[in-house]
C-alpha positions in Angstrom: 95.6 115.9 92.3 97.1 112.6 91.2 99.1 110.8 93.8 101.4 108.0 92.4 102.9 105.8 95.1 105.8 103.4 94.4 105.7 100.5 96.9 102.2 101.6 97.8 101.2 98.1 98.9 103.8 98.0 101.6 103.6 98.8 105.3 103.7 102.6 105.0 102.1 102.9 101.6 99.0 100.9 102.5 98.3 103.3 105.4 99.2 106.5 103.7 97.1 105.8 100.6 94.0 104.9 102.6 94.2 108.2 104.5 92.0 111.1 103.6 93.6 113.4 101.0 92.3 116.8 100.0 89.8 117.0 97.2 89.3 114.1 94.8 92.8 112.7 94.8 93.3 110.0 92.3 95.6 107.3 93.7 97.9 105.2 91.5 99.9 102.5 93.2 103.0 101.1 91.4 104.1 97.9 93.1 105.6 94.6 92.1 103.9 92.8 95.1 107.2 91.2 96.1 107.4 92.3 99.7 104.0 92.6 101.4 100.4 92.9 100.2 97.8 94.3 102.6 94.7 92.2 103.4 92.0 92.3 100.8 89.3 92.9 103.4 90.6 96.5 103.9 89.5 98.2 100.6 91.3 101.0 98.8 89.5 104.3 98.3 87.2 104.4 95.3 89.2 104.9 92.0 92.5 103.6 93.3 94.4 102.0 90.5 97.0 99.3 91.3 99.7 98.8 88.6 101.9 95.7 88.7 105.3 97.1 87.9 108.9 96.9 89.0 110.6 100.3 89.6 113.9 98.8 88.6 112.8 97.4 85.2 109.5 98.8 83.9 108.8 101.9 81.9 108.2 104.5 84.7 108.1 107.7 82.6 105.0 106.5 80.7 103.2 106.0 84.0 103.7 109.6 85.2 102.1 112.9 84.1 103.1 116.5 84.6 101.8 117.7 88.0 101.7 114.3 89.6 102.9 113.9 93.1 105.1 110.8 93.3 105.4 109.3 96.7 108.4 107.0 96.6 108.0 104.3 99.2 109.4 101.3 97.4 112.3 99.8 99.4 113.9 96.6 100.7 113.8 96.8 104.5 114.2 94.7 107.6 116.7 92.3 109.0 117.0 90.4 105.7 117.9 93.5 103.8 121.6 93.1 104.5 121.8 89.8 102.8 119.5 90.7 99.9 121.1 91.3 96.5 118.0 93.5 95.8 119.0 96.0 98.5 121.1 98.3 96.3 119.1 97.5 93.2 115.8 98.7 94.7 116.9 101.2 97.3 119.5 103.1 95.3 119.1 102.2 91.6 115.3 102.1 91.8 115.2 105.4 93.6 117.4 106.9 91.0 115.1 105.6 88.2 112.0 107.0 90.1 113.7 110.4 90.5 114.7 110.6 86.8 111.2 109.6 85.7 109.6 112.1 88.0 111.9 114.9 86.6 111.3 113.9 83.0 107.5 113.9 83.6 107.4 117.2 85.4 106.2 115.5 88.6 107.0 116.4 92.2 108.8 113.7 94.2 108.3 113.0 97.8 110.9 110.5 99.0 110.6 108.9 102.4 114.1 107.9 103.5 114.9 106.6 106.9 116.2 107.9 110.2 118.5 104.9 110.1 120.9 107.1 108.0 121.6 108.8 111.3 122.2 105.7 113.4 125.6 106.7 114.6 124.8 110.3 115.4 124.5 111.2 119.1 121.7 113.5 120.3 119.2 115.3 118.1 120.0 115.5 114.4 119.3 118.9 112.9 119.6 120.2 109.4 123.1 121.6 110.2 124.4 118.2 111.6 127.5 117.1 109.8 126.4 113.6 108.7 130.0 112.8 107.6 130.9 112.7 111.3 128.4 109.9 111.9 128.0 107.8 108.7 125.5 105.0 108.6 126.9 101.5 109.3 124.2 99.0 108.4 123.7 98.0 104.7 120.1 99.2 104.8 121.1 102.6 106.2 123.9 103.0 103.7 121.5 102.2 100.9 119.1 104.9 102.1 121.9 107.4 102.4 123.1 106.6 98.9 119.5 107.0 97.7 119.4 110.5 99.3 122.6 111.4 97.5 121.2 110.2 94.2 118.1 112.3 94.6 120.2 115.3 95.6 122.2 114.9 92.4 119.0 114.5 90.3 117.7 117.7 92.0 120.8 119.6 90.9 120.5 118.3 87.3 116.8 118.6 86.7 115.4 121.0 89.2 113.5 118.1 90.7 111.4 119.1 93.6 112.1 116.5 96.3 111.5 116.1 100.0 112.9 113.3 102.2 112.9 111.9 105.7 110.1 110.3 107.6 109.6 108.0 110.5 107.3 105.1 110.3 107.5 101.4 111.0 107.1 98.9 113.7 110.1 100.1 115.7 109.5 103.8 115.2 108.3 106.0 118.1 105.0 107.5 117.1 104.3 104.7 114.7 101.5 105.0 112.1 98.2 104.3 113.7 96.5 101.0 112.9 93.8 101.1 110.2 90.3 101.7 111.4 
């Protein structure tokens, strides 16, 4: 299996890609190194390839193969996200480009969104929850909700296999464990 991770050098990607994966998973990281780069004293699994590329500008289809699993993690996050002109460009337009490239290559897409899209919902959010009744209010949450809609449209057009939603980060309950 070939696992291609956009934003793989970020907070979540650096942990996910160092985890044990079944078989001899080849790991390819696509990252522009603009947000965070993990310490070099924490090595990647053997055979991991790091590709310097921008999901918003570089040729993504040429980097993907049929049967790849694309783990889309690239995003602008944090308190500075609201003021960043890159917020929509990366979180929405970049996600759309990754979804289109994945569909064109015949790759599976795994998109990690954010529970921030449910920030105004009260109580537990379930699949049947009417999200129109509790729309996101922060610029970051709106960008992630817009990205989810873009992926849903791509799924309808190209039979793209996509999964979304995950919780990870410094403020998330059940945060990812520290690296050993």
